[in-house]
N, C-alpha and C positions, 0 to 999 in steps of 0.2 A: 539646719542645713540638710539633715538626713531625709526629711520629706521632700525637699526640693530636688535633691540628688536622685531620689527614687522616681520622681516625676519625670526628670530629664531622661533617665534610663528607660522608662516606660515608653516615652515618646520616640526614643531612638529605636527601641524594639519594634514598635508599631510601624515605623518608617521602613525598616528592613523587610517586615512581613509584606507590606504593601508592594514594595519593589520586587520581592520574590514572586508574588502572585500576579504581577502585571505581565502582559504579553509584550515581547520585544517589538520595537518599532523599526521598520526599514525606511531609512531616510532618503535613499536615492536608488538609481538603477543598479549601481554596483552592489549595494548592500542586498537588494532584492535577488539579484542573480547569484550572489554568493550563498544566500540562504537556501535558494532552490537547489543549488549544486551540492550542498553539504550533506544531503540525506536522500535516500531512495524515494521517500514520500514526504511532502510538506504541505501545509495549508496556510494560505494567507487571506486575511480579511481585508479587503480593499474598501476602506471607508473614508469618504472625503472629510467627514467631521466625526471622528470617533469619540462619541459621548453617550451617556445614558439616554439622551433624548433622541438619538439617531435610530431610525427603524432597523431593527435586527442586530444592533451592536451588543446590547446586554445579553441576548440570547446566544450570540456568537462566543462571547467571553465565557459564558456558562458551559457551552458545548465543548470548548477547549479543555475544560477541566475533566471531561469525560473521555478524552482521547489523549491522555498524557504521554502515551508512547509515540505520538506523532508531533514533530516540531510545528508550532503555530505561531504566526506573527501578524502584525498589522502593517498596512502601508497606505499613506495618504499622498505620496509624492506622484504628481501627474505625469512626470517624465517616465517613471517606472510603469504607471498605468498604460501609457501609450506603447511602451516597448512590449508589454505583455498583453496587449489588445483588450484592456479593460476600459469600459466606457461609463460605468456607473457603479454604485456600491455593490460589491460582488464577493462571494465566498468562493475561493478557487483552490482546487487540489492539483498539485503538480506531481507527476509520476515519472520516474526514470525508466521504469520497466518497459513502457511503450512510448516514452518521450511525448507524453500527452498531458493536457490540462483540462480538468472538468470545471466549468464555471456555473455557479448558481447565482444568477442575477436577481438581487433582492427586489428590484423595482417590478419584477414580473411575478413576484410572490405575494399573494394576498395576506398570508399569515406566516409568521416565523416563530418557531418554538425551538428551545435548546435541544430537546430530544430529537426533533426532526433534523436539525443541522448535524447533530452527532451521528445520526443514522446515515445521512448523505455522505459524511466523511468516511464512515466505516464501510459503507457499500462500495465506495470507489477507492478504498485503500488497497491498491494492488502493488505488491512488491515483487522482487525477483522470485522469492519463494512466498507463495500465497497459500494459506490454509483454506481449502475448499469447504464452504459450508453454505447454508441458505442465504446468509447476508452477502458474503463476498461473491457468490455466484452471479448476482445481478450485474456487478461491475465487471466481472471476469468475462462474461459472454457479450457484454456491450463494448468491450475494449477494441482497439484497432487491430490487435493480433488475434487471428482466429484459430491458430494452431497452438496446442498446449501439451506440455510434457507433464504427465501425472505419475507421482510415486504413491503406490498403495502400500501402507506400512502400519503396523500396530504401534500406536503412540508409546506404549509401554516397552517397546523393544529397545534392547541396548544399543542398536544401530541407529535409532531414530535421529539423535542429534548429529552423529557422524555423517549420515547421508544427507540431512538437511543442510549442513555446512558445506558438504561436497557439492551439492546441486547449486547452492547459493554462490559458490566460487566460480562455477561454469556459466551461470546464467548471463552475466554481462557479455559474454562472447556472442550471444544470440539475440541481443536486443534488436527489436525491429524485425526479427524473423520468427521467433517462437517465444513462448512464455513458459518458464519452469513453474511447476506447482506441486503441491503435495496433498494427498487425500488422507485424512485421518480416519481410520476404521478401528473398531474394537476387536479383541482377540477372537470372538465368536464368528466374525465375518471375514477376517483376514489373518492367516497364519504365516504368510510368506510375503516376501518383497517382490513387487512387480513394477516394471516401468512400461508405460504405453504412451503413444501419441494420439491425440484427438484432433482431427482436422475435419470440420463439418460433421458428417455422419460416418467418416472413415476412421478406422482405428488400426494401429500397428503395435505389436507387442515386442519388446526387446527380448531376445533369447535368454534363457536361464543362464545364470552365472553371477560372478561378482559385479556389483554396481560400482565400478571404478570410474575415475575421471576419464580414462582413456576410452572405455567402452561406451560410456554415456555420450562423450564428445563424438565418437564415430557414429553412434546411433542417430544423433541429432543432425550431423552433417549428411548422413545418408538420406534422411528425410528431406532436408532442404534441397538436395541435388536430385531428388525424385527417384533414388535408387532403393528406397526401403520397400521391402516386400512383406506380405502377411507371413507371420511366423507361427508355427504350431509349437506348443509346449510339449515336453516329453509326456507320452502317455495319452495325448489328446487325439481324437479322430477328426476334429474340425478346428479351424483357426479360432483362437480365443478372441472374441470381439466384444464380450460383455464387460462392463466396468463393475 
């Protein structure tokens, strides 16, 4: 009996592992909308027939393992497809930061690789607080919102997490108006905290002082209302315009 019991336990364990590794399936419109609403950024693979024989499916599942910090799901329900304007097998990223979805229609792609799908997801993974780097910059400047709030701060600073959380709490107030972002610099390049707005080629610098919720909110609102003026930092003879 012992070998039989061992075999049963092994099969049960294998079943749990397979279930844990499987991507969740969104069965209808309600499930799809709830999944999208639950996180700042989500990815859905719309496959009419999700199987290893389907073009791009295996690569999509593999890519999902590389972006574990992003919720990923599958959807084959045609009503959900229609509601979300999906017409064929597609990998889609949904972002709350600018209320936008990026579609990668697989039928228009000659070759699909897991690394390429993972890069597509990472490039377009824009959150309320987005770390600016060479990868995220692509999606950042192709987004619907062209005005960005940048925080220049040393990642090793004790204020790093505090300010990141503070901006993250404020960002939803300005969805569709501006994007909050953070620029990570090392200590040799940045020794103080600065906030500035980027809009096309124009830049505005928030006056020196505490980066508090109230001051950041006032700074953002002044920009939106068109009241923001170029500001000189103490000791400067010219407006600070360089990033």
